[in-house]
Residue frames relative to the residue before (quaternion, step in Angstrom):
aa qw qx qy qz dx dy dz
M 1.0000 0.0000 0.0000 0.0000 0.00 0.00 0.00
W 0.4498 -0.6959 0.5047 0.2423 3.52 -1.02 0.90
N 0.0937 -0.8282 0.5524 0.0125 3.59 -0.57 1.17
E 0.5578 0.6203 -0.3860 0.3937 3.58 1.25 -0.12
P 0.5077 -0.6246 0.4745 0.3563 3.61 -1.04 0.61
Y 0.4949 -0.6743 0.4623 0.2943 3.57 -0.99 0.82
L 0.1470 -0.7676 0.6175 0.0884 3.55 -1.05 0.80
E 0.4387 -0.6701 0.5379 0.2631 3.54 -0.90 0.99
S 0.6512 -0.5366 0.3595 0.3985 3.57 -1.16 0.46
C 0.6223 0.5318 -0.3478 0.4572 3.61 1.06 -0.65
C 0.6616 0.4953 -0.2998 0.4766 3.59 1.05 -0.74
R 0.6126 0.5235 -0.3478 0.4792 3.59 1.09 -0.65
S 0.6373 0.5121 -0.3205 0.4785 3.58 1.03 -0.75
A 0.6522 0.5024 -0.3171 0.4708 3.59 0.96 -0.82
L 0.6314 0.5206 -0.3321 0.4691 3.59 1.02 -0.75
H 0.6399 0.5181 -0.3208 0.4681 3.58 1.00 -0.79
R 0.6574 0.4961 -0.3067 0.4772 3.61 0.91 -0.87
L 0.6299 0.5378 -0.3269 0.4552 3.56 1.05 -0.78
C 0.6645 0.4878 -0.2979 0.4814 3.58 0.98 -0.85
L 0.6501 0.5120 -0.3201 0.4612 3.59 1.02 -0.73
A 0.6138 0.5631 -0.3413 0.4356 3.60 1.13 -0.58
G 0.2888 -0.7992 0.4870 0.2018 3.59 1.19 -0.39
T 0.8289 -0.2101 0.1585 0.4936 3.55 -1.07 -0.76
N 0.5551 0.6011 -0.4027 0.4103 3.61 1.19 -0.28
G 0.2844 -0.7736 0.5172 0.2308 3.57 1.06 -0.67
R 0.4616 -0.6436 0.5301 0.3030 3.54 -1.35 -0.18
P 0.4301 -0.7067 0.4915 0.2721 3.60 -0.85 0.89
R 0.5477 -0.5774 0.4854 0.3620 3.50 -1.29 0.31
M 0.7589 0.4094 -0.2909 0.4146 3.55 -1.37 0.07
L 0.4750 0.6049 -0.4888 0.4116 3.57 1.10 0.68
R 0.6956 -0.4907 0.3217 0.4146 3.57 -1.26 0.29
D 0.7222 0.4338 -0.2580 0.4729 3.60 1.10 -0.59
E 0.3139 0.7788 -0.4956 0.2222 3.61 1.20 0.30
P 0.6149 0.5286 -0.3881 0.4380 3.68 0.90 -0.63
C 0.6651 0.4809 -0.3017 0.4851 3.61 1.00 -0.78
L 0.6463 0.5111 -0.3301 0.4605 3.59 0.95 -0.79
D 0.6438 0.5002 -0.3251 0.4791 3.57 1.03 -0.73
R 0.6205 0.5237 -0.3377 0.4760 3.59 1.04 -0.73
L 0.6372 0.5105 -0.3206 0.4803 3.61 1.01 -0.79
R 0.6249 0.5322 -0.3311 0.4655 3.59 1.06 -0.75
R 0.6768 0.4909 -0.3017 0.4582 3.59 0.88 -0.86
K 0.6909 0.4519 -0.2761 0.4922 3.60 1.14 -0.58
G 0.5624 -0.6386 0.3684 0.3745 3.61 1.30 -0.03
F 0.5405 0.6329 -0.4014 0.3823 3.60 1.24 0.16
A 0.7659 0.1722 -0.1079 0.6100 3.58 1.28 -0.24
C 0.1042 -0.7671 0.6265 0.0905 3.55 -1.31 0.27
L 0.4438 -0.6443 0.5361 0.3170 3.56 -1.29 0.22
S 0.3582 -0.7353 0.5374 0.2056 3.55 -0.85 0.99
T 0.7015 -0.4606 0.3320 0.4307 3.56 -1.29 0.10
D 0.7001 0.4180 -0.2760 0.5089 3.61 1.16 -0.47
D 0.5553 -0.6763 0.3514 0.3327 3.57 1.26 0.62
R 0.5051 0.5882 -0.4554 0.4376 3.56 1.00 0.91
Y 0.4920 -0.6491 0.4910 0.3091 3.54 -1.14 0.66
Q 0.0798 -0.7732 0.6290 0.0111 3.56 -1.01 0.95
V 0.4617 -0.6562 0.5108 0.3086 3.56 -1.11 0.63
T 0.3259 -0.7260 0.5692 0.2068 3.59 -1.07 0.70
L 0.6921 -0.4464 0.3431 0.4516 3.59 -1.27 0.08
S 0.6666 0.4743 -0.3178 0.4793 3.59 0.93 -0.76
G 0.6056 0.5364 -0.3528 0.4701 3.61 1.13 -0.52
E 0.6354 0.5098 -0.3215 0.4827 3.56 1.04 -0.78
D 0.6383 0.5162 -0.3260 0.4688 3.58 0.98 -0.80
R 0.6668 0.5012 -0.3035 0.4605 3.58 0.89 -0.90
H 0.6231 0.5392 -0.3212 0.4668 3.54 1.05 -0.83
R 0.6724 0.5046 -0.2896 0.4575 3.56 0.92 -0.92
T 0.7560 0.4109 -0.2261 0.4567 3.60 0.85 -0.89
E 0.7730 0.3555 -0.1930 0.4888 3.61 1.06 -0.59
I 0.7719 0.3587 -0.1979 0.4862 3.60 0.92 -0.76
L 0.7362 0.4074 -0.2386 0.4848 3.58 0.95 -0.77
V 0.4537 0.6849 -0.4534 0.3457 3.60 1.26 0.03
R 0.2696 -0.7497 0.5838 0.1563 3.54 -0.93 0.94
K 0.3725 -0.7150 0.5471 0.2252 3.54 -0.89 0.93
A 0.3920 -0.7311 0.5120 0.2231 3.59 -0.95 0.92
């Protein structure tokens, strides 16, 4: 049974961009901020002290299992 919260394709893309940003994170006020905020509410992202979105450990896990998965 699927126990993970569903992520829309736009949110999966935002999570991928967030992971690609690495330790720099993603600034606020970008077009994908609604998705980044949704990821924050689900625990996959957080706001750093300099007001940038950062990926959390659970966000990295979700990215690894849902986005980096290769289809056979």
